[in-house]
Phi, psi and omega in degrees: 000322178300317181294321180297314179299312180297320180296316180298318178297312183300314179297316183298312184291321180295320177296317177297317179295322180299321176301318177296316182297318185287319193262006177233174180300338183302310182285326181296326172297334180269003172090027174302128181284159179298322181300324178293318180297313182295318178300311180298317182298319182291337186238014190296327181297315177294318179298316178295322179299314181295321178297317179294321180298318181297319182292320181293320176297316179300322181295314182297318180293324181292324179297327182280318188256349175052053176284314178245150176293150182300323179298320178297317184292325178297319177297321176296320178294323178293321176300320179297318180296318178298318181293317180296316180295326177295320180299316189269335191238338187301307184290304186283338188241345183240302182292316185229065182288122184292156178237053181288328178245140172081015177293138180265128174238135182234160177295151179305322183291346184260015189242039178305127176069008181287314181224150169279150187299334182267005179285148185275133173233154174253133192237133173247126177241103188215132177058033178078009180245132182239125179226142181248141180238101182298131178301322184289350184240357178250351191288340177275318180285327178070333187225123179224127180258152179197159177267141173231080184063244182277355183240145168260134181238139176245109177279131173242142182223126175253114182288332182290334177254352189054055188230114171269129180218102177273148176229150171292141184285077182194126168232113179056039176085004181239148177296147180260163173222080187288137170226154173283123178267311184188185168223137176228140179051045177058037173211153187287132168258123181256136178251124173267107184295332182292318182256344187083003182283154174241135184238128170279118190299315186288336178258347183059026184260134173281129187290324187269311181275343183063015171290159179240128182279149180261110184286154175278138176303140180223141177256150169252131174205179176271163179296320177298320176294321178298315182297327178284318181286323185225073183297338178261013178283178177233166185225142175295124184251123181222120182287348175058053182228009177289153180306316183290323176298317180295315180299311183295320178297329179286316185268340180223071181302136183301324184301324182297331182291346183248017171266141180306136174063016174241138181225144170299313173220141177239101185239019177223146177271128183259110186246341184272116187261014181291333167229168172289149188301326184263004176298137177270128180236164174260113180265135176238133186227132165240097186294327179299323179264357180059045182236137187215147182221134173250121182256132178300125179296317175300327179294314178301317181293332178283314187275340181071301181239130181224118174273126182228147175244121178233107187062236177264007181262133174243109187238152166256119176255128190226147172241125182253106182308315187301327184246003184048052191236146172246131179213163180221150184221148180280125181275359178273126178214124183056038176081004183233148174279131181252156173250136188240131174262322179225144180207145175260176188293345179265002178092009181278131179241165179283322188258343188232015181069211184266134176264152180282146177290154178230151178275132168228159180274092187283123171060030176290145178294135183301319183300324180282314179303312186291336177289315182281333182230065183296340181274006184299143167275160180237149177236103183254330177236151185217000000 
């Protein structure tokens, strides 16, 4: 009976510990695959129930046979509770707590000493509303919600891939409630608490329905450029003083993530040597045609405007010196591809009016991009 009680306790604790290992950075550093994370997430209630059942049976047997003192068993029970709570709450609610509701945005004129002019911000220009999301202030929360006129937008940012991807607040007609679930292969896994869906950020693919979300176009520019381009715009304001922000800044400084060959976490093998693994590229994707292109960022900054065809997409990818900004526009207008000689940051041309913005993967790390899109072509010369 003693062996049975010990076995039940051991199984219960190991199962609970496995959940912590799978659903936190501890396991991801050891190379836990996405399929294991998704399987555990999808079945965690049953797994936790079986773990609890084993512990409950051990408790009942122990009351009858008095193998362990009650105080000892209570400590074991407390350990089990801590492990289960860590599995379910540490990543989405403590380490990387989303700011989908209640995010503060302030006018540019109200941000004295908030940012240096050369700091990177990600910008959404939608429905006549322009908002900036400073990279240095969104990387811990990962998820920031905001209104853009008639649309609600949820900005997601993966610091490990250096990838901003905003989405309209809608999955199949329902509002989303995004949380950080995990990261696999150096990219964010997003959990929609409302629907139970999991989304791989860099592919925009839902794991269960296999639907693909349509991202909102986003620009990368400097804070100085944003103030110049959109003086009436607003910026996400974060004082960066929460206990978790302070802890993460101390153990995982943002600056290190942008040093060559240094990573906050390295959970993907980098095999494609066409660029250096930490090179920032501009990624263009046509998922319907399974066509992908990686543009050298230094090349774009040199050429300024580049017309590219990727699958069925014809885009103008542009770099604007004046604003130190990267933006992209759809070259399809009225069913025809147009040729553009001059364009401004808002997409206005001399001969074809205003072009619609297009989403591109701005400055994503090559090592992460090439893992998820190994069939990508590269553009080093133009």
